[in-house]
N, C-alpha and C positions, 0 to 999 in steps of 0.2 A: 423397476423402471430402469432402462439403459440410457447411455449417454454417449456422446461423442467427445472426445478427449486429445488436447494436444498436451504433449509432455515436453519441456523444455529443461534439458541437464546436459551437462557437457560429458558426464559419465556414463558410457554405454551399458555397464552394469546395472548401474541405478535405473536407466530408462528399460531396460530389459524386465527388471524385476516389476515396475509400474506396471508395464503392458500384460505381463503374467497376470498379477493380482486383479485388475480391471478386466482383463478378459474373462476370468472365471465367474466374474459377477456379472457378465452380460455388456458391459462398458467396450467401446470401441476406440483404441488410440489411432486417430486418423493422421497424426504428425507427430514428429519427432525433431526436434531443434537442439542444436548445441551451442547456439551464440544468440544473443540478444537481436541481431541484427537481420537474423532469419526469422524471426518471430513474427514481425508485422504483416510481412507478404503473406505467410502462411494463415492467420487468422482472418485476413482479409479474404481470402480465397475459400477458405473452409469453414468458416465461422461455426468452430466447434461450441459445445456446449459448455465446456470447462477446460482451462487451461491450467496444468499445474507448471509453475515457474521455480527453479531454482532460485534463492536468493543470490548466490554466488556465480550464477550464470556469466559467462565469458562477456563483456560489452554491456554489464550490469542488469541485474535481475529486476530494479525499480525501474530501470529504463523499458525493459520489455512489459511489465506491467501498465505503464503510463500508455506504451504503444497500442496494447490490446484494448485497454479502456476507451482509446480514441478510435480505433479501427472498427473494432467490434464489442460494442457496449453491452451486448445480450450475453456474451461469455463471462461466465462466473470466473475469477482468478483466485487462485490457491497458490500462496507462496511457500515453497519448503525451504526451511531453514535449517543450519546444523546447532543453532543455539536458541534457547527460548528467551529471546532479547525483546523486552518491552518498547525499548527506541524504535528497532528494526520494525517490528510488528505495526506500530503507529505508523512510522515511515510507509510500510506497504500499504496499510488501510486508505491512508491518504490520498496515494498513488491511483487506488481503484480496486484493490485486492479485497475478496470477501472471505478469505481465509487464510490463517497462517498457523503451518503444521509443521512440530521440530521432527526431523528426519526420523530420529532415533525411536519414534513411534510411529512410523509412517506406513509400510507397506501394505500391513495387513487390514488397515484402517482405510486405505486411501478409496477404496471403492465406495465405502457408506459415504465418506466424505464428498466424492465427486458426486452421487445420486441426491445428496442433502443441499450443496450450493448451486446445483441445476434447479433443483426445486425453489429455489429461493432463500434458503437459510444460511447462516453465517458457519464458519468454521473456526470459531476461536474458543478457548478456555475460557472458563468462567472469571479467571482473573484479569483476560484480557479483554472480553465483553465490558467488565468494570471500568478498565482504565479507557477504552472508547468512550464510554457513555460520560466518562468526567471531562474526557478530552472535547467532545459535542457542547457539555454543557459550559466548560470553558469559554468556548469560543462564541457562545451565545451571551455571555455576560457583558461585552463590551455595550451591547445596547441598552443597558442601565446607567450609561454614562450620558444618556441624552442626544447621541449622534443619530441622524438620521441615515447614516450610512455604515452600518454594522460590518466589521470586519469579516472577511472571508476566513474559511478554515485556516487555508493556508498562511494568511496572514498573521493570523492568531498564534500558529503553530511557530513563525519565524519570530515573534516577540517572544514566545514562552521559552526559546532555545536562546536567545539573547539573555533574558533573566537568570538563566540556569549557566550564563559563563560563556557559551559559546561562541566563537568568530566567524566573521562572514563567510571563509572559507570552511569551516568545519560545519554550518548549517548548509551549504551550498553541496557538500559532499554527503550530509546525511540524507537532504532532499533530492539528490541526483539531478542538479539544477547548478546553471552559472552562479558567480558571484553577483555577477550585474541584475540576474534576476531576484537574487536574495535583497540586493540594494533596493530594487524597485517595490518589491513586497513590504520592506520597513519604510520606503517612503510614502506608499500609499497608506499604510495603517498609521502613519504619523498625520497624514492629511486627515483621514476620517477621524481620528480622535482628537483632532485640534492642537495636539502636541507640540512642543518647543524642538524637539529632538527626539532621536531614537531612545534616550535613557528618560525621559519625560514620558512616551509612549510605554515603556515599560513600566515603570511606576503607576500610570492609569490604569495598565492591564492587572498591574497586582492589587492595586485596590477596588477593583471590580469584583476581584476574585475573592478577596476578603469576607 
């Protein structure tokens, strides 16, 4: 199976290496982007099957992921990262990524990753897959509290990060959203859970997860 691929990485050498590997497998790189701001128009115009996005892309790798998810929902997104960071992986998946690959293991397996995600599969390690499943289960548990308005995945994630001791600014940075947006998620979660404040909402979340 061949596929059309967008590569977003600020390092020309990396883009060249990826292009070479994909080409040998019959996949075609249809666009190369060096910044997050250039990704949106490229995917909107070309509608690639797969997009490889560097997590450290200038302008924000997660910003680029969210842009693709909105502009071209059919494009399978794979984040390329320097580290096997579980928190970064979850942030990428929440934003719309279907895969998370550490760069040191990358180039020779990227062709298979591209073909797999283009076919509808995920490109996550077993440990990361288990973590995502746990995240989904945690997000569903607030329904057991009796509310008719279950928390969204993003609202549950924000409460979980509050429980871990993260502040509004840290949460906004991790999710690539403004502090105002974080506070809106917190307010929505408080209302849905019938909590008195954010601390009470966190308590209810922890009790539901117990």
